[in-house]
C-alpha positions as CSV (number, residue, x, y, z in Angstrom):
1,M,-43.5,-12.1,-91.4
2,S,-46.1,-14.3,-89.9
3,S,-47.8,-13.4,-86.6
4,A,-47.7,-15.7,-83.6
5,R,-50.4,-16.0,-80.9
6,V,-50.5,-17.5,-77.4
7,E,-53.4,-18.0,-75.1
8,L,-53.5,-15.9,-71.9
9,S,-56.6,-17.0,-70.0
10,S,-59.3,-15.5,-72.2
11,T,-57.1,-13.1,-74.1
12,S,-54.1,-13.2,-76.3
13,V,-51.8,-10.6,-77.8
14,A,-50.3,-10.8,-81.3
15,I,-47.4,-8.5,-81.9
16,G,-46.0,-9.4,-85.3
17,P,-43.4,-12.1,-84.8
18,I,-43.0,-11.4,-81.0
19,I,-45.2,-12.5,-78.2
20,V,-45.8,-10.5,-75.0
21,K,-47.0,-12.5,-72.0
22,K,-48.9,-10.1,-69.7
23,E,-48.2,-12.0,-66.5
24,D,-44.4,-11.5,-66.4
25,S,-43.8,-8.6,-68.7
26,T,-42.5,-9.1,-72.2
27,S,-41.7,-12.8,-72.5
28,I,-40.5,-13.5,-76.0
29,S,-41.2,-17.2,-76.8
30,S,-41.9,-17.4,-80.5
31,S,-39.4,-17.9,-83.4
32,P,-39.6,-14.8,-85.6
33,V,-38.6,-15.4,-89.2
34,L,-36.0,-12.8,-90.1
35,P,-34.2,-12.1,-93.4
36,T,-30.4,-12.4,-93.2
37,P,-28.2,-9.9,-94.9
38,D,-28.0,-12.1,-98.1
39,G,-31.7,-12.5,-98.3
40,V,-32.0,-16.0,-96.9
41,E,-34.6,-16.5,-94.1
42,N,-33.7,-18.1,-90.8
43,Q,-35.3,-18.4,-87.4
44,P,-33.2,-16.9,-84.7
45,Q,-34.2,-17.8,-81.1
46,I,-33.9,-15.3,-78.3
47,E,-32.5,-18.1,-76.1
48,V,-29.1,-17.7,-77.8
49,I,-28.6,-14.5,-75.9
50,P,-27.4,-15.4,-72.3
51,C,-29.3,-14.1,-69.3
52,K,-28.3,-10.5,-68.7
53,V,-28.2,-11.0,-65.0
54,C,-26.3,-14.3,-64.4
55,G,-25.2,-15.4,-67.9
56,D,-27.3,-18.7,-67.8
57,K,-29.4,-19.7,-70.7
58,S,-32.2,-17.2,-71.2
59,S,-35.9,-18.1,-71.7
60,G,-37.2,-14.7,-72.9
61,V,-37.7,-11.1,-72.0
62,H,-39.0,-10.9,-68.4
63,Y,-39.8,-7.6,-66.7
64,G,-38.2,-5.8,-69.5
65,V,-34.8,-7.7,-69.6
66,I,-33.6,-10.9,-71.3
67,T,-33.2,-13.3,-68.4
68,C,-33.3,-17.0,-67.4
69,E,-36.2,-18.6,-65.6
70,G,-34.3,-18.5,-62.3
71,C,-33.7,-14.7,-62.4
72,K,-37.2,-14.1,-63.6
73,G,-38.6,-16.0,-60.6
74,F,-36.1,-14.3,-58.2
75,F,-37.2,-10.8,-59.3
76,R,-40.9,-11.7,-59.1
77,R,-40.5,-13.0,-55.5
78,S,-38.5,-9.9,-54.6
79,Q,-41.3,-7.7,-55.8
80,S,-44.2,-9.7,-54.3
81,S,-43.3,-9.2,-50.7
82,V,-41.4,-6.8,-48.5
83,T,-37.7,-7.7,-48.8
84,N,-34.7,-6.4,-46.8
85,Y,-31.8,-8.1,-48.4
86,Q,-28.3,-7.5,-46.9
87,C,-24.9,-7.9,-48.5
88,P,-22.4,-9.8,-46.3
89,R,-19.5,-8.2,-48.3
90,Q,-19.1,-4.8,-49.9
91,K,-22.2,-4.7,-52.2
92,N,-20.1,-5.8,-55.2
93,C,-20.5,-9.6,-55.2
94,T,-20.2,-11.5,-58.5
95,V,-23.5,-12.5,-59.9
96,D,-23.2,-15.4,-62.3
97,R,-24.9,-18.8,-62.7
98,V,-22.5,-20.3,-60.1
99,N,-22.9,-17.6,-57.4
100,R,-26.3,-16.0,-58.2
101,N,-27.9,-17.5,-55.0
102,R,-25.2,-16.4,-52.7
103,C,-26.1,-12.8,-52.3
104,Q,-29.7,-11.7,-52.9
105,Y,-28.9,-8.1,-52.4
106,C,-26.3,-7.9,-55.2
107,R,-28.5,-10.1,-57.4
108,L,-31.5,-7.7,-57.0
109,K,-29.2,-4.7,-57.4
110,K,-28.0,-6.1,-60.7
111,C,-31.6,-6.8,-61.9
112,M,-32.6,-3.2,-61.1
113,E,-29.5,-1.7,-62.8
114,L,-30.3,-3.7,-65.9
115,G,-33.8,-2.2,-65.9
116,M,-36.0,-5.0,-64.6
117,S,-39.3,-3.5,-63.4
118,R,-42.8,-4.6,-62.7
119,D,-43.9,-1.6,-64.7
120,A,-42.7,-3.5,-67.8
121,V,-46.0,-5.4,-67.7
122,K,-47.9,-2.2,-68.4
123,F,-46.5,-1.8,-71.8
124,G,-48.4,-4.7,-73.3
125,R,-46.4,-4.8,-76.5
126,M,-42.8,-3.9,-77.6
127,S,-42.3,-1.0,-79.9
128,K,-40.9,-1.6,-83.3
129,K,-37.6,-0.2,-82.3
130,Q,-37.4,-2.5,-79.2
131,R,-38.4,-5.5,-81.3
132,E,-35.9,-4.8,-84.0
133,K,-33.2,-4.2,-81.4
134,V,-33.8,-7.7,-79.9
135,E,-34.0,-9.3,-83.3
136,D,-30.6,-7.7,-84.3
137,E,-29.0,-9.0,-81.1
138,V,-30.4,-12.5,-81.6
139,R,-29.1,-12.5,-85.2
140,L,-25.7,-11.2,-84.2
141,H,-25.3,-13.9,-81.5
142,K,-26.2,-16.6,-84.0
143,Q,-23.7,-15.2,-86.6
144,M,-21.0,-15.1,-84.0
145,Q,-21.7,-18.7,-83.0
146,E,-21.6,-19.9,-86.6
147,A,-18.4,-18.0,-87.3
148,T,-16.5,-19.4,-84.3
149,G,-17.9,-22.9,-84.3
150,I,-18.8,-22.5,-80.6
151,P,-22.4,-23.5,-80.2
152,Y,-23.3,-21.6,-77.0
153,M,-21.2,-19.3,-74.8
154,Y,-22.4,-20.8,-71.6
155,G,-22.8,-24.4,-72.7
156,E,-23.3,-27.2,-70.3
157,Y,-20.2,-28.9,-69.0
158,S,-19.5,-32.4,-70.0
159,P,-16.9,-34.7,-68.4
160,P,-13.6,-35.1,-70.3
161,S,-14.4,-38.7,-71.2
162,Q,-17.3,-37.5,-73.3
163,Q,-15.4,-34.9,-75.3
164,S,-13.7,-35.2,-78.7
165,S,-10.2,-34.0,-79.2
166,Y,-8.1,-33.2,-82.2
167,A,-4.6,-33.6,-83.4
168,A,-2.5,-31.4,-85.6
169,P,0.4,-33.4,-87.0
170,G,3.7,-31.9,-87.6
171,Y,3.8,-29.5,-84.7
172,E,7.3,-29.6,-83.3
173,T,7.5,-26.7,-80.8
174,G,5.9,-25.7,-77.6
175,L,5.3,-27.5,-74.3
176,Y,7.3,-30.6,-75.3
177,P,9.3,-30.5,-78.6
178,H,8.6,-34.1,-79.5
179,Y,5.0,-34.0,-78.6
180,A,2.6,-33.3,-81.5
181,Q,-0.1,-30.8,-80.7
182,G,-3.4,-32.4,-79.8
183,A,-5.5,-33.9,-77.1
184,Y,-7.1,-30.6,-76.4
185,A,-10.5,-31.6,-75.3
186,A,-13.3,-29.3,-76.4
187,H,-14.6,-29.2,-72.9
188,A,-12.1,-26.4,-72.2
189,V,-14.6,-23.9,-73.7
190,A,-17.3,-24.9,-71.2
191,A,-16.2,-24.6,-67.7
192,A,-17.5,-27.0,-65.1
193,P,-20.0,-25.4,-62.7
194,I,-18.6,-25.5,-59.2
195,S,-20.3,-24.8,-55.9
196,Y,-18.1,-23.4,-53.2
197,P,-19.0,-23.5,-49.5
198,S,-20.8,-20.3,-48.3
199,H,-19.5,-20.3,-44.8
200,S,-16.3,-20.6,-42.9
201,Y,-14.7,-23.9,-41.9
202,G,-11.9,-25.0,-39.6
203,V,-8.5,-25.2,-41.1
204,A,-8.8,-28.8,-42.4
205,Q,-12.1,-28.0,-44.2
206,Q,-11.1,-24.5,-45.1
207,G,-8.3,-25.9,-47.2
208,A,-10.6,-28.2,-49.1
209,V,-11.5,-27.5,-52.7
210,P,-14.3,-29.3,-54.5
211,A,-13.4,-32.6,-55.9
212,S,-14.8,-34.1,-59.1
213,N,-17.2,-36.3,-57.2
214,G,-18.7,-33.3,-55.4
215,G,-17.0,-34.0,-52.0
216,F,-13.9,-32.6,-50.5
217,P,-10.5,-34.3,-50.5
218,S,-9.2,-35.6,-47.2
219,P,-5.4,-35.4,-46.9
220,Q,-3.8,-38.3,-45.2
221,L,-0.2,-37.1,-45.0
222,S,1.4,-36.1,-41.7
223,S,2.0,-32.5,-40.9
224,A,5.7,-32.8,-41.5
225,A,5.1,-34.4,-44.9
226,E,2.6,-31.8,-45.8
227,E,4.9,-28.9,-45.0
228,D,7.7,-30.6,-46.9
229,T,5.5,-30.9,-50.0
230,A,4.3,-27.3,-49.7
231,A,7.9,-26.0,-49.1
232,K,9.1,-27.7,-52.3
233,I,6.3,-26.2,-54.3
234,V,7.0,-22.7,-52.9
235,A,10.7,-23.1,-53.7
236,A,9.9,-24.2,-57.2
237,F,7.6,-21.2,-57.7
238,E,10.3,-18.7,-56.5
239,T,12.9,-20.3,-58.7
240,T,10.9,-20.0,-61.9
241,H,9.3,-16.6,-61.3
242,T,12.2,-14.6,-59.9
243,Q,13.8,-13.7,-63.2
244,M,10.4,-13.0,-64.8
245,R,9.6,-10.5,-62.0
246,N,12.6,-8.3,-62.8
247,M,10.4,-5.8,-64.6
248,N,11.4,-3.6,-67.5
249,P,12.5,-0.4,-65.8
250,N,10.8,1.7,-68.5
251,P,7.6,-0.1,-69.4
252,T,5.2,1.3,-72.0
253,I,2.0,2.8,-70.7
254,V,-0.8,1.7,-72.9
255,D,-3.3,4.3,-74.0
256,V,-6.7,2.7,-73.1
257,N,-8.5,5.3,-75.3
258,R,-6.8,3.7,-78.2
259,F,-7.9,0.3,-77.0
260,A,-11.5,1.6,-76.7
261,S,-11.6,2.9,-80.3
262,I,-13.6,1.2,-83.0
263,D,-10.5,0.5,-85.1
264,F,-10.2,-3.3,-84.9
265,Q,-6.5,-3.2,-85.9
266,N,-5.7,-1.3,-82.7
267,R,-7.4,-4.0,-80.6
268,V,-5.9,-6.9,-82.5
269,G,-2.4,-5.3,-82.1
270,I,-2.9,-4.9,-78.4
271,W,-4.2,-8.5,-78.2
272,R,-1.0,-9.7,-79.9
273,Q,1.1,-7.7,-77.4
274,F,-1.0,-9.1,-74.5
275,A,-0.3,-12.6,-75.9
276,V,3.4,-12.0,-76.1
277,D,3.6,-10.8,-72.5
278,L,1.2,-13.5,-71.3
279,T,3.5,-16.1,-72.9
280,T,6.4,-15.0,-70.7
281,V,4.2,-15.7,-67.6
282,I,3.1,-19.0,-69.1
283,Q,6.6,-20.2,-69.8
284,A,7.4,-19.7,-66.1
285,I,4.2,-21.5,-65.1
286,I,5.2,-24.5,-67.3
287,E,8.7,-24.7,-65.7
288,F,7.0,-24.4,-62.3
289,A,4.7,-27.3,-63.2
290,K,7.6,-29.5,-64.2
291,M,9.2,-29.0,-60.7
292,I,6.1,-30.3,-59.0
293,D,6.7,-34.0,-58.2
294,G,3.1,-35.0,-58.2
295,F,2.6,-33.4,-61.6
296,M,5.6,-35.0,-63.2
297,R,4.4,-38.5,-62.1
298,L,1.5,-38.1,-64.4
299,G,1.6,-39.2,-68.0
300,Q,2.8,-36.7,-70.6
301,E,-0.6,-36.5,-72.3
302,E,-2.2,-35.8,-68.9
303,Q,0.4,-33.1,-68.2
304,I,-0.5,-31.4,-71.5
305,H,-4.2,-31.7,-70.7
306,L,-3.7,-30.1,-67.2
307,L,-1.7,-27.2,-68.6
308,K,-4.1,-26.4,-71.4
309,G,-7.0,-26.6,-69.0
310,G,-5.6,-24.4,-66.3
311,V,-2.7,-22.3,-67.5
312,F,-4.8,-19.1,-68.1
313,E,-6.2,-19.2,-64.6
314,L,-2.7,-19.7,-63.2
315,A,-1.5,-16.7,-65.3
316,I,-4.2,-14.5,-63.8
317,V,-3.2,-15.6,-60.3
318,E,0.4,-14.8,-60.9
319,L,-0.3,-11.5,-62.6
320,S,-2.5,-10.4,-59.6
321,S,0.7,-9.8,-57.7
322,R,1.6,-7.1,-60.2
323,Y,-1.8,-5.5,-60.1
324,S,-2.3,-2.3,-58.1
325,P,-5.8,-1.9,-56.6
326,E,-5.0,1.8,-55.8
327,T,-4.1,2.8,-59.4
328,Q,-6.0,0.0,-61.1
329,T,-3.1,-0.8,-63.4
330,L,-1.4,-4.0,-64.4
331,S,2.4,-4.1,-64.9
332,M,3.3,-6.8,-67.4
333,D,6.7,-7.6,-68.9
334,N,6.8,-4.6,-71.2
335,I,3.7,-2.6,-70.6
336,V,1.6,-0.9,-67.9
337,L,-2.1,-1.4,-68.7
338,P,-4.5,1.0,-67.1
339,L,-7.9,-0.7,-66.6
340,H,-9.8,1.7,-64.5
341,N,-11.8,3.4,-67.2
342,L,-13.2,0.2,-68.8
343,N,-16.4,0.3,-66.7
344,I,-19.1,-0.2,-69.4
345,T,-21.7,-2.5,-67.9
346,D,-23.1,-4.0,-71.1
347,Q,-21.3,-3.2,-74.3
348,I,-23.6,-5.3,-76.4
349,E,-26.6,-3.3,-75.0
350,A,-24.9,0.0,-75.8
351,I,-24.1,-1.0,-79.3
352,L,-27.7,-2.0,-80.1
353,L,-29.0,1.4,-78.9
354,Y,-28.3,2.9,-82.4
355,P,-31.5,4.3,-83.8
356,V,-33.2,1.9,-86.2
357,E,-33.2,4.6,-89.0
358,E,-29.5,5.0,-88.7
359,K,-28.5,1.3,-88.8
360,L,-24.9,0.6,-89.6
361,P,-24.0,-2.0,-92.2
362,Y,-24.6,-5.5,-90.9
363,S,-20.9,-6.5,-91.1
364,L,-19.9,-3.5,-89.1
365,R,-22.5,-4.3,-86.4
366,L,-21.1,-7.9,-86.3
367,L,-17.6,-6.4,-85.8
368,M,-18.9,-4.1,-83.0
369,L,-20.4,-7.1,-81.2
370,L,-17.0,-8.9,-81.4
371,L,-15.2,-5.8,-80.0
372,S,-17.8,-5.4,-77.2
373,V,-16.9,-9.0,-76.1
374,Q,-13.3,-8.0,-76.1
375,V,-14.1,-5.1,-73.7
376,R,-16.1,-7.4,-71.5
377,F,-13.2,-9.8,-71.3
378,V,-10.9,-6.9,-70.2
379,Q,-13.4,-6.0,-67.6
380,E,-13.7,-9.6,-66.2
381,F,-9.9,-9.9,-66.4
382,H,-9.5,-6.7,-64.5
383,Q,-12.1,-7.8,-61.8
384,C,-10.2,-11.1,-61.3
385,L,-6.9,-9.3,-60.8
386,H,-8.6,-6.9,-58.3
387,D,-10.3,-9.6,-56.3
388,L,-7.1,-11.6,-56.0
389,A,-5.0,-8.5,-55.3
390,V,-7.1,-7.4,-52.3
391,C,-6.5,-10.9,-50.8
392,Q,-2.9,-9.7,-50.4
393,M,-1.5,-13.2,-50.8
394,T,2.2,-13.7,-50.2
395,S,4.4,-15.4,-52.8
396,S,4.1,-18.7,-51.0
397,E,0.3,-18.5,-51.0
398,V,0.3,-17.6,-54.7
399,A,2.5,-20.7,-55.3
400,L,0.1,-23.0,-53.4
401,L,-3.0,-21.6,-55.1
402,C,-1.4,-22.1,-58.5
403,A,-0.6,-25.7,-57.7
404,V,-4.1,-26.4,-56.5
405,L,-5.5,-24.9,-59.7
406,L,-3.1,-26.7,-61.9
407,L,-4.1,-30.1,-60.6
408,E,-7.9,-29.4,-60.7
409,P,-9.0,-30.6,-64.1
410,A,-7.2,-34.0,-63.9
411,S,-9.0,-36.7,-65.9
412,T,-6.6,-39.6,-65.1
413,E,-4.8,-40.4,-61.9
414,Q,-7.7,-38.6,-60.3
415,A,-7.2,-40.0,-56.8
416,T,-3.5,-39.0,-56.7
417,C,-4.2,-35.4,-58.0
418,E,-7.1,-34.9,-55.6
419,R,-5.1,-36.1,-52.6
420,L,-2.2,-33.7,-53.5
421,R,-4.6,-30.9,-54.1
422,G,-6.2,-31.4,-50.7
423,V,-2.8,-31.3,-49.0
424,L,-1.9,-28.1,-50.8
425,A,-5.2,-26.5,-50.2
426,Q,-5.0,-27.3,-46.5
427,S,-1.5,-25.8,-46.4
428,L,-2.7,-22.7,-48.2
429,A,-5.7,-22.3,-45.8
430,A,-3.4,-22.5,-42.8
431,R,-1.4,-19.7,-44.2
432,V,-4.2,-17.3,-45.2
433,G,-6.3,-18.0,-42.1
434,N,-9.6,-16.2,-42.1
435,D,-9.1,-15.0,-45.7
436,A,-9.4,-18.6,-47.0
437,Q,-13.0,-18.3,-48.0
438,R,-12.2,-15.0,-49.7
439,V,-9.6,-16.7,-51.8
440,W,-12.0,-19.6,-52.8
441,D,-14.6,-17.0,-53.8
442,T,-12.4,-15.8,-56.6
443,L,-12.2,-19.2,-58.3
444,P,-15.6,-19.2,-60.2
445,R,-14.8,-15.8,-61.8
446,L,-11.3,-17.1,-62.8
447,K,-13.0,-20.0,-64.6
448,Q,-15.5,-17.7,-66.3
449,T,-12.7,-15.4,-67.5
450,A,-10.6,-18.2,-68.8
451,H,-13.6,-19.4,-70.7
452,L,-14.3,-15.9,-72.1
453,H,-10.7,-15.7,-73.2
454,L,-11.1,-18.8,-75.4
455,I,-14.4,-17.5,-76.8
456,L,-12.9,-14.2,-77.7
457,L,-9.8,-15.7,-79.3
458,G,-12.0,-17.9,-81.4
459,Q,-14.0,-14.9,-82.5
460,L,-11.0,-12.8,-83.4
461,R,-9.4,-15.7,-85.3
462,A,-12.7,-16.3,-87.2
463,Q,-13.3,-12.7,-88.1
464,F,-9.7,-11.6,-88.7
465,P,-7.5,-14.7,-89.2
466,A,-4.5,-13.1,-90.8
467,E,-4.3,-10.1,-88.5
468,T,-4.8,-12.3,-85.3
469,E,-2.4,-15.0,-86.3
470,A,0.5,-12.7,-87.2
471,G,2.8,-12.2,-84.3
472,L,1.1,-14.6,-81.9
473,P,3.7,-16.7,-80.0
474,A,3.8,-20.4,-81.0
475,L,3.4,-21.5,-77.4
476,Y,0.3,-19.3,-77.0
477,K,-1.3,-20.7,-80.2
478,E,-0.5,-24.3,-79.0
479,L,-2.1,-23.8,-75.7
480,F,-5.2,-21.9,-76.8
481,S,-5.9,-22.8,-80.3
482,I,-9.3,-24.4,-80.8
483,D,-9.0,-25.0,-84.5
484,P,-8.9,-28.6,-85.8
């Protein structure tokens, strides 16, 4: 392997294929040439690994951790002066690329938990074990991207008009029996970044949700008309969800230890069960959508687009009413899923801690990375349920939030959808009162989890196509398939 060199004032440090910048700890910026398992050389870039702190695109190893430039600068500033950050909530704020600037306390706490430290600059060079660990992770991420056809897990958002779509002729079942599967824009795998207000508003503003143009919708209907619209949506939700909520009196309790085992067949089997039970929720959501007057006025293709773009988020909102924060369990149609012991912070990091001299076969390490993403998805899914459950929304409030989310990704009839969303959001805010901001705060994580669901499904289908496809409901495959 060739050495790379960078100038640092009057000195430079060459460490095989990896460069260490003294001024900000170990900043990897070169492109090491690494042999692949079949002997072909390629050049993995560390930037394929997302920032460990916020998930944005990374720029190297800074202060001992792979981070983006933003988190690198934040940590440097936090260490260069006396700081006394305070958390306005419960010291458990979400830190991602959307919310990373909202709570400095939780952002710094996460940096420290991941191991960021000014002491990292003292090491001068990475050990062979550390370097090979990073190289392995880079290579695994690139392999997963190639296997799934998804270029970057946290890709930039593009408007629907700029996206390509696919059509699979001959598909006769699902949302509409006579509608061929298609028009699923690829932008569904890259959620649009959204900025939510960081302070409280009056009822009219509290109910607003971000519009596509960056502003907030301004409802024009009278109070009576607003209440009538909201009442119809609440009634539709109750009608379509009553039967579904009649739970199985003897549900199966899932053994999470079995889920956490390395046997992929166990996990794929649980995923299929999850898809079956989720489809029951999705069917109720589709019927609910068809009873919303504003939704049914849209063209059929737009209705399909809205459902595919938002149905997973709606399912999480609906399922949150069946989640117990006390026992940390989720009761679905046929199962009770305990989620409380899936608390691993960074599965990928844990996997790559295997000693270099005891390396597992490359294919198995690739499998372990895939499974670690599955655990991460369960953790994010769990956190979404918890965040929504503690809001203690009534059935009416859940109905209104579902309607707001359903109409969010509209690409046509935008003015109509945004006006209706504004009315519904205002009605929701009036009901939840001071908790409105708390509800809006859950939305970025909802989007991130829906995005991770698509990523993981793509990985499972690429790695184990036969095992994953067998038993998946047709409606689930129609809504979430990303294959051409």
